[in-house]
N, C-alpha and C positions, 0 to 999 in steps of 0.2 A: 469413594473418597470422602473422608470426613468433612462435613460442611464447615467445620471450625479450623481446618488446616490452612496453612499459609497461602496455598494456591487458591483457596476459595474465600479468603477473608476479604470482605468488602471495604471499599474506601468510604469515608464520609462524603455524602453527596454535596457537590457544589457545581455551579455553572459559571466559570470564569472566562468564557469565550476563548478557550484554548485554540479552537479551530481558526478563529480570526488571527490570533497571534502567530499560528503556524503559517498562514498566508503572508502575513507581514514579514516574517523571517525569510521565507522563500523569495519574496520580492526584493528584500534588502540584499540577500546573497546574490541574486541575479544582477542587481545594480553594480555590486562589487565585481562580478565577473565581467560585466561590460566595461567598467573602468580599468580593471586589472585582469586581463585574460588568464594570467598565470594562476589565479585563484581557482579556476575550474580544474586545472591539473592537480591541485592539492586536494580538492574535495571529491572529485570523481573517483570511483573505485576501479583501479587498474590492477589486476591480480599480481603482476610482476612487481609493482610498487608496494603492495601490501606485504609481499614476501620479503621486500627489502626493508621493512620496518615501518611503513606508513599504515599503522594498524587502525587509525581512525577512519580510514576510507569506507569500510563496510557500514559505517554509521553516517558519515557526512555526505555520501553520494546522493542521498535522498533530498538534500537541500540545494543541489545544483541542477541546472537545466541547460539544454542545448541552445534553445532560442526562445523567442517570446511566445510562439504558438505552443511549444512544449510546456512552458510555464503556465500559460493561460488555461490550457485544457486541465492540467492537474489542479490548479487553484480553483477552478470552477467545480471540480469534483469535491474538494474540501468544503467549498461554500455551500453547495446544494445538498450534499449527503453528509459530510462530516459534522456540520453544525447540528443536524437533527440527531445523529448518532450520539454526539456529545450531550445534547439535551436529555437524552434518554439514559445514558450510562453515567453521566457525571463527568466533570472535566478530568479528574485524576485517572479514572478508568480509561477514558478516551485517549488521553495522552500516552498512557502505558501501552494501550492497544496499538496505537498508531506507530509509536517509536519501536516497539518490540517486533511487530510484524514487518515493518520496513527494514529493520536491522537483520532479522532472520532471513528475509528475502535476499538481502545483500550477501550474507554469508553463504547461502545456498548457491546464488549465482556465481560467487567467487569460486566455489568448489567445482561447479559444472564448467565454468569457463576454462579452468585449469585442465580439467579432464578432457575437454574437447579441443584443446589447443588454442584457446583464446586468451592467453596470459597477458597479451598486450592490448586487448580490447577494453576501452574504458566504458564504465557503466555509470550513468547518472540519471537523476530524476526521481520524483516521488511516486512513480506509478505503482511500485510494489505495495507501498502503504495505502495508496488510493484504492487499489483493487481490493485490499483487505477491508477498507471502509465501505466499499460497495457491497461486499459480502455481509458486513455487519448490518448495513441498512436493510438489505433484503431479509435478513434473519429477524431483525427487530420489527420490521414493517412488511410482513409477507404479502399483505393485501394491497399494498401501495401500487399505484400505476404510474409508470413513467412514459411520457409521450416522446416517441422517436420522431425527430424533425418537427416536433410540436404538433404532430398529426395522429400518429398511430399509438394507441395506448397498449402498453405491455406490462404485465405484473413484474414487480421487481425481481422475484426469484428467477423467472424465465429469462429476464434480461441478463442477470448474473450468469446463469448457466449458458446462455448464448455466447456471452463474452468468453467464458471458459473454453467453449468449443472452438471459437475463432482463434483464441490464443494458442490452443493446443495444435490446431491445424497449421497455423502460421509457423510455429516452432518446428514442427516436423519437416516443413518444406523449405525453411529459410533461416538457418541458424545465423547467417551473416547479416540478416536484416538489421537495420539500424534500431528498430524497436526491440527492446529486451523482453521478448515474449516469456522467456523462462522466469524472469523476475515478476512479471504480472501473475503467472500461474502460481509462483511461490507465495505471493501475497494472498491469493485465494486460499491456498493450502494452510498457511500459518494462521490466517484469520479463522478458518474452520476449526483448527486444533485449539486455538485460544478459547473459542466458545465451548468446546468440549471439556477442556481442562479447567478453565476458570469458572464457568457457569454451569457445567453439566448439561449444556444444551447442544443437541445435534441439529445443525441448520437444516438438514434434509427433512427432519420431522416438522420443522417450521414451514418449510417451503411447500410440502405436500402433506398436510395433516390428514389422518384417517378420519373419515366421517362416521 
Protein backbone atom coordinates (compact mmCIF):
# COMPACT_ATOMS: atom_id res chain seq x y z
CA UNK A 1 0.00 0.00 0.00
CA UNK A 2 1.29 3.44 -0.93
CA UNK A 3 2.52 5.29 2.16
CA UNK A 4 0.86 8.44 0.80
CA UNK A 5 -2.58 6.81 0.51
CA UNK A 6 -5.44 8.08 2.65
CA UNK A 7 -5.30 4.99 4.86
CA UNK A 8 -1.65 5.72 5.76
CA UNK A 9 -1.75 9.52 5.85
CA UNK A 10 -0.60 10.60 9.33
CA UNK A 11 -2.28 13.17 11.52
CA UNK A 12 -0.39 16.15 12.83
CA UNK A 13 0.82 15.12 16.28
CA UNK A 14 -0.84 16.61 19.32
CA UNK A 15 -1.49 15.51 22.89
CA UNK A 16 -4.81 16.93 24.03
CA UNK A 17 -5.53 14.40 26.80
CA UNK A 18 -8.30 12.73 24.80
CA UNK A 19 -8.10 9.68 27.08
CA UNK A 20 -8.98 11.85 30.07
CA UNK A 21 -11.88 13.39 28.16
CA UNK A 22 -13.16 9.91 27.28
CA UNK A 23 -13.11 9.01 30.96
CA UNK A 24 -15.00 12.21 31.80
CA UNK A 25 -17.65 11.52 29.13
CA UNK A 26 -18.16 7.95 30.34
CA UNK A 27 -18.53 9.11 33.94
CA UNK A 28 -21.00 11.82 32.90
CA UNK A 29 -23.07 9.32 30.91
CA UNK A 30 -23.09 6.93 33.87
CA UNK A 31 -24.37 9.74 36.09
CA UNK A 32 -27.17 10.37 33.59
CA UNK A 33 -28.00 6.65 33.58
CA UNK A 34 -28.20 6.72 37.36
CA UNK A 35 -30.53 9.74 37.36
CA UNK A 36 -32.55 8.66 34.32
CA UNK A 37 -32.40 4.86 33.83
CA UNK A 38 -34.12 5.14 30.44
CA UNK A 39 -30.88 6.62 29.08
CA UNK A 40 -29.28 3.17 29.25
CA UNK A 41 -31.97 1.69 26.99
CA UNK A 42 -31.35 4.42 24.42
CA UNK A 43 -27.57 4.03 24.43
CA UNK A 44 -27.06 0.26 24.83
CA UNK A 45 -27.00 -1.75 21.63
CA UNK A 46 -29.99 -4.07 21.38
CA UNK A 47 -30.07 -5.64 17.89
CA UNK A 48 -33.85 -5.62 17.56
CA UNK A 49 -33.89 -1.88 18.33
CA UNK A 50 -31.13 -1.22 15.81
CA UNK A 51 -33.26 -2.98 13.21
CA UNK A 52 -36.13 -0.72 14.24
CA UNK A 53 -34.11 2.36 13.34
CA UNK A 54 -32.02 3.07 16.44
CA UNK A 55 -28.93 3.18 14.27
CA UNK A 56 -26.82 5.14 16.74
CA UNK A 57 -26.59 2.23 19.18
CA UNK A 58 -23.56 0.40 17.63
CA UNK A 59 -21.66 3.59 18.47
CA UNK A 60 -23.24 4.80 21.72
CA UNK A 61 -23.13 1.40 23.48
CA UNK A 62 -19.48 1.97 24.36
CA UNK A 63 -20.36 4.97 26.52
CA UNK A 64 -22.90 3.17 28.73
CA UNK A 65 -22.15 0.77 31.60
CA UNK A 66 -24.06 -1.69 33.78
CA UNK A 67 -22.81 -0.58 37.18
CA UNK A 68 -20.02 1.26 38.98
CA UNK A 69 -17.63 -1.72 38.93
CA UNK A 70 -18.12 -2.15 35.17
CA UNK A 71 -17.39 1.54 34.69
CA UNK A 72 -14.40 1.54 37.05
CA UNK A 73 -12.61 -1.38 35.39
CA UNK A 74 -12.98 0.12 31.91
CA UNK A 75 -11.96 3.62 32.99
CA UNK A 76 -8.85 2.26 34.71
CA UNK A 77 -7.98 0.59 31.40
CA UNK A 78 -8.16 3.96 29.64
CA UNK A 79 -6.22 5.67 32.42
CA UNK A 80 -3.38 3.15 32.69
CA UNK A 81 -3.04 2.10 29.06
CA UNK A 82 -4.96 4.59 26.93
CA UNK A 83 -3.02 7.61 28.16
CA UNK A 84 0.28 5.98 27.19
CA UNK A 85 -1.01 4.87 23.80
CA UNK A 86 -2.30 8.40 23.16
CA UNK A 87 1.05 9.90 24.13
CA UNK A 88 2.75 7.67 21.57
CA UNK A 89 0.24 7.90 18.71
CA UNK A 90 -1.05 11.43 19.23
CA UNK A 91 -4.54 12.43 20.25
CA UNK A 92 -6.22 12.38 16.82
CA UNK A 93 -4.84 8.96 15.96
CA UNK A 94 -5.76 7.59 19.36
CA UNK A 95 -9.31 8.96 19.16
CA UNK A 96 -9.81 7.46 15.70
CA UNK A 97 -8.40 4.14 16.88
CA UNK A 98 -10.56 4.04 20.00
CA UNK A 99 -13.83 5.04 18.35
CA UNK A 100 -13.36 2.98 15.19
CA UNK A 101 -12.39 -0.25 16.94
CA UNK A 102 -15.20 0.19 19.45
CA UNK A 103 -17.73 0.86 16.69
CA UNK A 104 -16.60 -2.08 14.57
CA UNK A 105 -16.69 -4.35 17.61
CA UNK A 106 -20.28 -3.21 18.13
CA UNK A 107 -21.25 -3.87 14.52
CA UNK A 108 -19.62 -7.29 14.65
CA UNK A 109 -21.43 -8.14 17.89
CA UNK A 110 -24.72 -6.92 16.39
CA UNK A 111 -24.35 -9.36 13.48
CA UNK A 112 -23.31 -12.29 15.68
CA UNK A 113 -26.04 -11.68 18.24
CA UNK A 114 -28.62 -11.75 15.45
CA UNK A 115 -27.14 -14.93 14.00
CA UNK A 116 -27.11 -16.68 17.38
CA UNK A 117 -30.61 -15.59 18.37
CA UNK A 118 -29.67 -12.78 20.74
CA UNK A 119 -31.71 -10.04 19.07
CA UNK A 120 -33.06 -8.86 22.42
CA UNK A 121 -29.78 -9.08 24.33
CA UNK A 122 -28.45 -5.58 25.16
CA UNK A 123 -24.75 -4.83 24.77
CA UNK A 124 -23.07 -1.96 26.58
CA UNK A 125 -19.66 -0.97 27.87
CA UNK A 126 -16.35 0.26 26.51
CA UNK A 127 -14.71 -3.15 26.73
CA UNK A 128 -14.38 -3.67 22.97
CA UNK A 129 -12.44 -0.42 22.60
CA UNK A 130 -10.50 -1.09 25.83
CA UNK A 131 -9.31 -4.46 24.59
CA UNK A 132 -8.18 -2.77 21.37
CA UNK A 133 -6.26 -0.30 23.54
CA UNK A 134 -4.60 -3.20 25.38
CA UNK A 135 -3.56 -4.63 22.00
CA UNK A 136 -2.16 -1.24 21.00
CA UNK A 137 -0.23 -0.91 24.26
CA UNK A 138 1.34 -4.35 23.85
CA UNK A 139 2.24 -3.58 20.22
CA UNK A 140 3.82 -0.22 21.00
CA UNK A 141 5.51 -1.33 24.23
CA UNK A 142 6.23 -5.05 23.70
CA UNK A 143 8.86 -5.14 26.45
CA UNK A 144 6.66 -3.49 29.07
CA UNK A 145 5.85 -5.58 32.12
CA UNK A 146 2.48 -5.50 33.85
CA UNK A 147 2.24 -6.73 37.43
CA UNK A 148 -0.73 -9.03 38.02
CA UNK A 149 -2.17 -8.34 41.48
CA UNK A 150 0.83 -6.08 41.92
CA UNK A 151 3.10 -9.13 42.37
CA UNK A 152 3.68 -11.19 39.23
CA UNK A 153 5.38 -9.43 36.28
CA UNK A 154 4.10 -10.44 32.84
CA UNK A 155 5.18 -8.99 29.49
CA UNK A 156 2.38 -6.98 27.91
CA UNK A 157 2.11 -9.19 24.77
CA UNK A 158 1.78 -12.34 26.87
CA UNK A 159 -0.92 -10.70 28.96
CA UNK A 160 -2.83 -9.68 25.83
CA UNK A 161 -2.56 -13.17 24.35
CA UNK A 162 -3.62 -14.65 27.68
CA UNK A 163 -6.69 -12.41 27.76
CA UNK A 164 -7.49 -13.47 24.20
CA UNK A 165 -7.34 -17.16 25.14
CA UNK A 166 -9.55 -16.57 28.19
CA UNK A 167 -12.11 -14.63 26.18
CA UNK A 168 -12.16 -17.27 23.44
CA UNK A 169 -12.66 -20.07 25.95
CA UNK A 170 -15.35 -18.12 27.80
CA UNK A 171 -17.22 -17.43 24.58
CA UNK A 172 -17.12 -21.04 23.49
CA UNK A 173 -18.64 -22.26 26.75
CA UNK A 174 -20.99 -19.45 27.79
CA UNK A 175 -22.65 -17.35 25.08
CA UNK A 176 -25.32 -16.22 27.55
CA UNK A 177 -22.74 -14.95 30.02
CA UNK A 178 -23.32 -11.31 30.97
CA UNK A 179 -19.79 -10.48 29.81
CA UNK A 180 -19.76 -9.79 26.06
CA UNK A 181 -16.77 -11.97 25.25
CA UNK A 182 -17.35 -11.69 21.52
CA UNK A 183 -17.08 -7.91 21.74
CA UNK A 184 -13.78 -8.21 23.61
CA UNK A 185 -12.39 -10.55 20.96
CA UNK A 186 -13.64 -8.24 18.22
CA UNK A 187 -11.77 -5.36 19.87
CA UNK A 188 -8.54 -7.36 19.65
CA UNK A 189 -9.19 -8.32 16.03
CA UNK A 190 -10.05 -4.84 14.80
CA UNK A 191 -7.16 -3.35 16.74
CA UNK A 192 -4.85 -5.84 15.03
CA UNK A 193 -6.28 -4.98 11.61
CA UNK A 194 -5.94 -1.25 12.33
CA UNK A 195 -2.20 -1.62 12.93
CA UNK A 196 -1.84 -3.70 9.78
CA UNK A 197 -3.77 -1.31 7.53
CA UNK A 198 -2.96 2.05 9.07
CA UNK A 199 0.68 1.55 10.03
CA UNK A 200 1.75 -1.55 8.12
CA UNK A 201 2.70 -3.10 11.47
CA UNK A 202 2.00 -6.73 12.30
CA UNK A 203 1.57 -6.92 16.10
CA UNK A 204 2.78 -10.53 16.10
CA UNK A 205 6.19 -9.40 14.84
CA UNK A 206 6.33 -6.81 17.62
CA UNK A 207 5.32 -9.35 20.23
CA UNK A 208 7.91 -11.93 19.23
CA UNK A 209 10.68 -10.30 17.19
CA UNK A 210 13.20 -12.55 15.50
CA UNK A 211 16.62 -12.29 17.04
